C-alpha positions in Angstrom: 93.1 83.1 104.8 95.8 84.5 102.5 99.5 83.7 103.2 101.9 86.5 102.1 105.6 86.1 101.3 108.2 88.8 100.6 110.2 87.5 97.7 113.6 88.6 96.5 115.1 85.9 94.4 116.4 83.5 95.2 114.9 83.9 98.7 111.4 84.3 100.0 110.5 85.4 103.5 107.2 84.5 105.1 105.3 87.6 106.3 102.2 86.0 107.7 98.5 85.4 107.4 96.1 88.0 106.1 92.4 88.4 105.2 90.5 90.9 103.2 89.5 94.2 104.8 86.7 96.8 104.1 86.4 97.4 101.3 87.7 94.1 99.8 89.3 95.9 96.8 89.5 99.1 94.9 89.9 99.8 91.2 92.9 102.0 90.4 95.0 103.1 87.4 98.7 102.2 87.8 101.6 102.4 85.3 102.9 99.3 83.6 106.5 98.6 82.7 106.0 100.5 79.5 104.7 103.6 81.4 101.1 103.2 80.1 98.3 103.4 82.7 96.3 100.3 83.2 93.2 99.6 85.3 94.0 97.3 88.1 92.2 95.6 91.0 94.0 96.4 94.3 93.0 94.2 97.2 92.9 95.5 100.7 94.6 93.0 103.0 94.6 93.2 106.8 96.9 91.0 109.0 95.6 88.1 111.0 99.1 87.0 112.3 101.9 88.7 110.4 105.1 90.8 110.8 104.0 93.7 108.6 107.4 95.4 109.0 108.7 92.8 106.5 106.6 94.4 103.8 108.8 97.5 103.7 111.3 97.6 100.9 113.9 98.6 103.5 112.6 97.7 106.9 115.8 98.3 108.8 116.1 101.7 107.2 112.5 102.6 108.0 112.9 101.7 111.6 115.8 104.2 111.9 113.6 107.1 110.8 112.6 109.7 113.3 109.1 111.5 113.3 108.8 114.1 110.6 106.9 117.3 111.0 105.8 118.8 107.7 103.6 121.6 106.5 99.8 121.2 106.9 97.5 122.3 104.1 93.7 122.4 104.6 92.0 119.5 102.8 89.9 120.5 99.8 86.6 118.7 99.9 86.1 119.2 96.1 89.2 117.1 95.5 87.7 113.9 97.1 87.8 111.1 94.6 85.1 108.4 95.1 85.9 104.8 93.9 83.3 103.4 91.5 82.2 99.9 90.5 82.0 97.3 93.3 83.2 99.7 96.0 81.2 102.8 95.0 80.0 104.7 98.1 76.4 105.9 98.4 75.8 109.6 97.9 75.3 110.1 101.6 78.8 108.9 102.4 80.3 111.2 99.8 78.5 114.2 101.4 79.6 113.2 104.9 83.3 112.9 103.8 83.1 116.4 102.5 81.7 117.5 105.8 84.7 115.9 107.6 87.2 117.6 105.3 85.5 120.9 105.8 85.6 120.3 109.6 89.3 119.8 109.5 89.8 122.9 107.3 87.8 125.1 109.6 89.5 123.8 112.7 92.9 124.4 111.1 92.0 128.0 110.3 90.7 128.5 113.8 94.0 127.2 115.2 96.0 129.6 112.9 93.9 132.5 114.1 94.6 131.7 117.8 98.3 131.6 117.1 98.7 127.8 117.3 99.0 126.7 113.6 98.7 123.0 112.8 101.2 120.8 111.0 101.5 117.2 110.0 103.4 114.5 112.0 104.6 111.4 110.2 105.4 108.5 112.5 107.5 105.4 111.4 105.9 102.4 113.0 106.5 98.7 112.3 107.6 99.1 108.7 105.0 101.7 107.7 104.2 105.4 108.3 101.1 106.4 110.3 99.9 110.0 110.5 97.1 111.7 112.5 94.9 114.3 110.8 96.8 117.1 112.5 99.6 117.9 114.9 99.6 121.1 116.9 103.2 121.3 118.0 102.9 124.3 120.3 100.3 122.5 122.4 101.5 118.9 121.8 98.0 117.9 120.4 97.7 114.9 118.2 94.3 115.4 116.5 92.1 112.7 115.0 88.9 114.0 113.3 85.7 112.2 112.8 82.7 113.1 110.6 80.1 112.1 113.2 79.4 112.1 116.9 77.9 108.6 116.6 79.2 106.1 119.1 81.0 104.0 116.6 83.0 107.0 115.2 83.9 108.3 118.7 85.1 104.8 119.8 87.2 104.5 116.7 88.7 107.9 117.2 89.6 107.1 120.8 91.5 104.0 119.8 93.2 105.7 116.9 94.4 108.7 118.8 95.7 106.7 121.7 97.6 104.6 119.2 99.2 107.7 117.7 100.1 109.1 121.0 101.6 105.9 122.2 103.8 105.5 119.2 104.8 109.2 119.3 105.9 108.9 122.9 107.9 105.7 122.0 109.7 107.9 119.5 110.4 110.5 122.1 107.8 113.0 120.9 105.7 114.2 123.8 102.1 114.6 122.7 98.6 114.6 124.1 95.5 113.2 122.4 92.7 115.3 120.9 89.6 114.3 119.0 87.8 116.7 116.6 84.1 116.3 116.3 81.3 118.3 114.6 79.4 118.5 117.9 79.3 117.1 121.4 79.3 113.3 121.8 77.2 111.4 124.3 77.9 112.2 127.9 79.3 108.7 128.7 81.7 109.0 125.8 82.8 112.4 126.9 83.4 111.0 130.3 85.4 108.1 128.9 87.5 110.5 126.8 88.2 112.6 129.9 89.2 109.5 131.9 91.7 108.6 129.2 93.2 112.1 129.1 91.7 113.0 125.7 90.8 116.6 124.9 87.6 117.0 122.7 87.4 119.8 120.2 83.8 120.4 119.0 82.3 122.8 116.6 80.5 125.7 118.3 79.0 127.9 115.6 81.8 129.6 113.7 84.2 128.7 116.5 85.3 125.6 118.4 85.0 124.5 122.0 87.8 122.7 123.8 86.6 120.2 126.4 89.8 119.3 128.4 90.0 116.2 130.7 
């Protein structure tokens, strides 16, 4: 267990208890006080029992922010950077990540062709900013994309997209959940999604199929 404090001399505020997430750490280059880049180990901490809003430099100001809609640009799979050393991903994961980015780009172009272009929606929540993969304002869709129709990916997408929708509605932004997949999920997962009011968007050749609840 790691106990974290937010320190601003002469005071220190207890934030809470954390543990390490997956991956435990990454290696990044960050600028020092002299402006020179240095290689650093950045640990990935996840809360056990903590007030994460206290980690914001200006938590009160951040809570005052409203949702922001900004321009969406298709992700470029060739720009994916893979962390090396202890957190290096196997080649298969790198390929799948590119497939997911291509899925998002293709779906975005499909939306533009049907006259419902996507954008980005930034949501201020508990001292941080969360953002789904896409927001289709004209339809109210909040879109979470996954690289696989595997059960673990679909279950994760369900939880994430419902969290986005809940927080968007709390901020007076009316939205409906959508999950973007490279194909149809298992029947029971499609039924679960329908029961929860989630629309599924699945690749269908060069187009996409919308499975509404």
